[in-house]
C-alpha positions in Angstrom: 0.1 -0.1 0.5 1.4 3.5 -1.1 0.8 6.3 1.1 -1.8 7.8 -1.0 -3.8 4.7 -0.8 -3.1 4.7 3.1 -4.5 8.2 2.8 -7.2 7.0 0.4 -8.3 3.7 3.0 -8.4 6.1 6.0 -10.8 8.4 3.9 -13.3 5.3 3.0 -12.9 3.6 6.8 -14.1 7.2 8.6 -16.9 7.4 6.2 -17.8 3.7 6.7 -18.0 4.3 10.3 -20.0 7.1 10.0 -22.5 4.9 7.7 -22.5 2.5 10.6 -23.2 4.8 13.4 -25.9 6.8 11.2 -27.6 3.4 10.4 -27.8 2.3 14.0 -29.3 6.1 14.6 -31.8 5.5 12.2 -33.0 1.8 12.9 -31.5 1.2 16.2 -30.2 -1.9 14.5 -26.6 -3.1 15.6 -24.6 -4.4 13.3 -23.5 -7.6 15.0 -22.7 -9.8 11.7 -20.3 -7.1 11.1 -18.1 -7.3 13.9 -15.5 -9.5 11.9 -15.6 -7.0 9.4 -15.2 -3.9 12.0 -11.9 -5.9 13.6 -10.5 -6.4 10.4 -10.6 -2.5 9.8 -9.0 -2.2 12.8 -6.7 -4.3 12.0 -5.7 -2.8 8.6 -5.6 0.6 10.3 -3.2 -0.4 12.9 -1.0 -2.0 10.0 -1.5 1.4 8.3 -0.3 3.2 11.2 2.9 1.0 11.6 4.0 1.4 8.3 3.4 5.1 7.9 4.3 6.7 11.1 3.9 10.2 10.7 0.0 9.0 10.0 0.3 7.6 13.2 -1.9 10.2 15.1 -4.6 10.4 12.7 -5.0 6.5 12.3 -4.8 5.8 16.3 -7.5 8.3 16.8 -9.6 6.3 14.0 -8.7 3.2 15.6 -9.9 4.7 18.9 -13.2 5.2 17.7 -13.8 1.7 16.0 -12.4 0.3 19.2 -15.1 2.0 21.0 -17.8 1.1 18.1 -16.8 -2.6 18.4 -17.1 -2.6 22.2 -20.8 -0.8 21.9 -21.8 -3.4 19.4 -20.4 -6.4 21.2 -22.4 -4.9 24.6 -25.8 -5.1 22.4 -24.8 -8.9 22.3 -25.4 -9.6 25.9 
């Protein structure tokens, strides 16, 4: 992944997270079946942060948001 591809992936990740949150707000339905995808997204972002330290703070903030989202969705499973 090039630095430009990483930037594009970060943009897509933000949009995807926003869409998930908006979907929950509109429907009240939590995407429990998508938890494996959410975990993959977190891993991908962590890999970007490791490969491109200059993007670290930006990506780690996004990882924090995704991790909180994941925990929130997992909390609805019980």
